[in-house]
N, C-alpha and C positions, 0 to 999 in steps of 0.2 A: 757406469757398471758395465762390465763386458756382456756381450750378447749371449743368449742361451745356446747351448751346444747340444743339437739333437741327438748326435751319436750317443752322447752320454744318457739321454733319456731311453733310448733303445737298450743300451747296456743296463740300465736300472731295471727296466721291464724285465728283462731276460733273467736277471739276478733275482729279482723279486719272485718270479716263478720258481727258479731253482731252489730259493729257500723254502718255499712251500713244498716243493717235492722232497727235499731232505727230511723234513719232518713228517710228511705223509708216509715215506717209505721206512721210517724208523721202526715202527711196531711190527709190520712184516718180516724185516730183516731179523728183529730179535726172536721171532716166534717161529719162522719157517725151517725145516731142515736143510742143512747146508747143501745136501744133493739134489734138492728140488729145483726143477728148471725155472720155476717161479722165484726161487731165491736169487739165482743168477740175474734174471731179468731186473728184479727189485733192486738188486745191488748195483748193476749197471746204471739204473736211474740216478740212484743215490751218489755214485761216484761222479757222474756227468755233473751233477749239480755241485760239487764241492768248490767250484770257481766263484761262488756266489758271493760270499762275505768278503774274501780277497779283492773281488771286483768293486764292491761297495768301499773298500778302504782306499783302492786305487782312484776311484772317483772322488773321494774325499780330498786327496792330494791334488787332483786336477782342479776341483772346484775352489779350494782354498787359495790356491796359488794364481788360478786365472781370475778370481774375483777380487782378491785382496793383495796380490802380489805386487812387487816393486815396478813392474813393467807390463803393459798391455801387449796383446798378441801382436799389434801393428807397430809395436817399439816404442810407442809413447809412454810417458809416465803416469803411472796411476794418482789418484787423488790422495792427500795425506792420509796416513793410516792411523786411526784412532782405536788404541787396544781397548779401552772401556766400551767404546760403541761397538766394535767388532765382538767381544765377549758377550755382551747384552743380546746382541742380534743371535748369537749362536744359542745362547741359553734360552732365548724366546723360542727359537725354531725348533730345538731338539730337546733341551732340557725339561721345559714344562710339559710336553707330551709324554716324556719319559716318566716324569714324577706322576702323571695322572695314571698311566697305565701300570706303573709299579703298585699303587694303591688299588687300582681295580683288579689285577691279577691275584693280589693277596686277599682282597675281598672274596674272590671267586674261589679260591683255594681253600679259605677258612673254614667252611662248613665241612669239607671233607677231612682236612687235617685237624680240626677241633682246636685250632690255635687263636681264638678271638681274643684271649687275654694277652697275648703275647703280640699283638697286631703292631701296637706303636714301636716297640724294640726291634721287631722283625722289618718293620718298614724302613727304619734308619739303616739297618744292616744291609737289607736287600738293595737298598738305593746306591749303596757304596759299592756293593759286590755284582750288582745286576742279576740276582737270583730270584726276583719276583716270578720271572717266567723264563724259559730256557733260551729265548732268543734275545733277551734284554742285555746280555753281556755286551752285545755289541756297542750299545750306547755308552756303557763305561769306557771302552776302547777307544771311542771315536773322540769322546771328551779329552782324552789325554792328547790326541793329536791336535785338538782345538787349542789346548793349552801350550802344546809345543811350538804351534805355528808362528806366534809372534817372535819367538826366539830364533827361529830359522828362516824367516820371512825374505831376508836378504838373498838367500841360495838361490832364487829364481833366476837372479842375473850374474850368478857367480860363474867365472870362467873355470873354475874347478867342479862344476856341477855334476859332470859325467863321472869324475872319480868319486865324488861324495855319494852319488847314487850306486856306484859299483860297490863302495865299501858297506852301504847299508843292505844291498842285496847279499853280499857275502856274510854280514853279522846275522841276518835272518836265517841264512842257509845253515850256517855252523849251529845256531840255536835249536833249529829244527832237526838237524842231524843228531846232535848229542842228545836232545832230550827224548825224541823219538825213539831211537835205538838204544839209549840207555834206559829208558822205562821198559822196552820190550824185554830186554835181557836181564832185568832187575839189578842193574850195575848203580842205579841211584838210589842210595839207601839213606842218606842225611834227611832226617825228618824235617828240618827247615827247608831243605832244598825241594823234598817231595810236597810239601806244603805249597811252596811258591809255584812249582809247576802244575799243581792242581789247578791254578788260576791263570795260567799261561794264555788261554783263549782270550783274555781280556786285559793283557799286559803288552804295551806298545812295542816293545823290542822284538816280540815274535811276529809283528806285522810290519815293521819298519821298511822293509823291502818293497812291499806293495805300495806304501806311502811315498817312498822315495820315487818309484816309477811314475807315480801320479805327478809329483812335482816336475820330474823331466819332461812327462807328457804335456803339462801345461806350458813349460817354457818353449816347448816346440810344437805347439798344439796343431796347427795347419799342416805341417810336413808330415807328423804322426798320423793324423787322420788320413791324408791323401796316401800315404804309404800302406797303412792297414787296408784301405779301400782296393788299392792296387794288387796287394798281397793276399787278398782275401782267402783264396782257395788254398795256396801254401800254408797258410797259417791254419786254416781249417783241417788240412790234412795232417799237420804236425800235432794239433790238439788232439785229433783222433788216436794218433799213435802213441801218445803220452797217456790217453785215456785207456788204452789197451794194455799198456805198461802197468798202469795204476791197478787194472783188474787183475793182472797176473800177480802182481805184489800182494793185492788184498786176498786173493785166495790161498796165496802161499802162507800169509801170516794166519788166517783162518786154520789152515791145516797144521800149523805149528802151535795151535792152542790159543791164539790170542782171542780176546772177546771181540764181538762184531763192532762195537762202539769204538774200540782201539784200532781194530783193522781198518775201519772205514774212515779213520780220522783224516781230517785235511791239513794236519801237522806233520805229514810225511814229506820228505824231500821231492818225491815224485809228484805229489800234490802240488806243491810249491811251484814247480815247473809248468804244469798243466794250468794252473790258475793263471799265471802270467800269460801264457801263449794263448788260452781261451779268452781271456779278457781282450787282447787286441785283435783277435779273430772276430770278437762280437763287435768291437768299435768298427771294424771293417764291414761287418754285416749291417751295422748301423748306418753307415754311410751309403751303402746300397739301398736299404730299405726306406731311408727317409727322401731318396731320390723319386720314390713312388708315390702315388696318390690312389691308394686302395684301402680296403677295409682292414688287412692286415697291419699296414703301416699305421693307420689311424688307432687301431686296437693297441699297438704296442707303445706309441706316444701316449695314449690314455693310461695305460699300465704304468709307464714310467713316471707321469705326472703324480700318480697316487701311490708310488711304490714304498714311501715311508709309511704311509697309513696301513698299507697291505702288510709290510712287516710287522708293524705294532699289533693288529687286530688279528692276525691268521691264526695263532694259537688259540684264542677264544673260539673261533669259528670251527676250528679242527675238533676241539674238546667237546663242544655242544654236539656237533655232527657224529662223532663217535659214539657219543651215549645214544643218540637216536637210533644209529644203525646197529648197535651191539646185539639186539635180539635177531637181527637177519642172518648172522654168521657168513657173511659174504666170502667167496673164494678170492684169491689174490688178484686175479686180473680185474674182475669187476670192481673189486675194493680200490685198487689204484685208479682206475679210470673215474669212478664215481667220485670218490673222495677228493682226488686231485682237483677235478672239474669244479666241484661244489665248494670246495675251500677257497679257491681261486677266485671263482665267481663271487662267492659270499663276501670275502674280504674286501674285494674290490668295490663292490656296492655298499657295503657298510661304510668303508673308508670314504667313498664319494658322498654319502648321505650325510655323515658326521661333518665333512668339510664344507658341505653346504650350509650349515647352521651358522649363525653370526658369531658363535665363539668356538667354531669348529677347527680352526688353526691352533688353539690352545691344547687340542686333543690328539689330532693326526697330523699336526703341522701345516704350512702353507703349501697351497698348490698354485701353480700358474697357468 
C-alpha cells in the first residue's frame, strides 16, 4: 500500500476548518443587512471557505488512484485489484459511518419536526438523497466516484490522461456556467430539469473536473507536490485575486436581487477556478508546513487525521451550541470568533473521543 501523503493531511485539515466556517457563517449572512460592515466580513470568510468540498473531491481522486491505481508513484505495478474487496473497504470506511449519522441526525431532528411516525421511510429517502443533515450530500456524491473508479481505474497510466482531464474540466465548467447563469436568469423552466438541478450538489458530473484533477495529481504526485511547494506564493496570490473576483461578483449578484444562498454558491464558474487554484496553493502550503516540527504543523496533521469525523459531527455541535448561546444575542464579531472556535474544537475532541472507542471506526471512520 502506498505511503501516506502528509500534504493531503494538511489540505484535509484546512478544508475541514473551511467546512465549519461555511456553516457557522450561514446564519449571520442570512440575517445581517447587506450594507453592514459585518456582512461583508462574514461573506468574505464564507467565500474563502468555498474551496473546501471541491478540495475533498480532489483528494478523493488522488487517494483512490494513489492507493488502488494501476501503477505506483515509483513506476512499479500495484497488487492485483479486487473490486469486491475495494467496494467492501470503501463501504466500511465511509458507508457505515454515513448510515450511523443519517440515523442520528434524523433522531436529533424528529422532536423538532414531529416526524417520529415517518422515520423509517424518511431514513430510506434520506440515505439515498443525503438529506438527513445539510453536509451529508457529500457522502452520496463521493460514493458515486467510488462506484465510478473501477470503470476508469486504467486511466491512471493512459497516455491520453491529460486530454481526458481537460475534457472533464471543460464538461464541469460548461455545466456550471449553463446551470448557474440559467437559474439566475430564470431560463431553466423545464420542471424535470429544475428538479435535477436541485440535486446537482450531489451528482458527480458537476464535480467531475475536481476528481479528474485529483487523478492527474496522483499520476504525477511527486512532481505536482514539488511544483506546488515551489510556486506557493504565486498560487496564493492568484487564489487571492480570484477570491477578490468572487467577492465582486457575489456583491453584484446580491445587488441584482439574488438570494444570499444563490449568490454565495460554490457552483459559480469563478468559484470553480478559485477552488482549483486554492487547492494547489494549500498543497504547497502543506509541503512547507510538514517540513516544520512545531505546534501548528502538529495541530494541522491532527485535524487532518480526524477531518472525516469533524465533517460528520460538526453540525450536531453547532446546533447544540446555538441553542445554548441564543439567549446571549451576541453581535456578529463575537459570534463568529466564539462559535467558530467552539465548533471546531468541540468537533475535533468529540470525533477523537469517539474514535478512541473499540467500535469508534464504525461511527467516525478510521484514523491513522
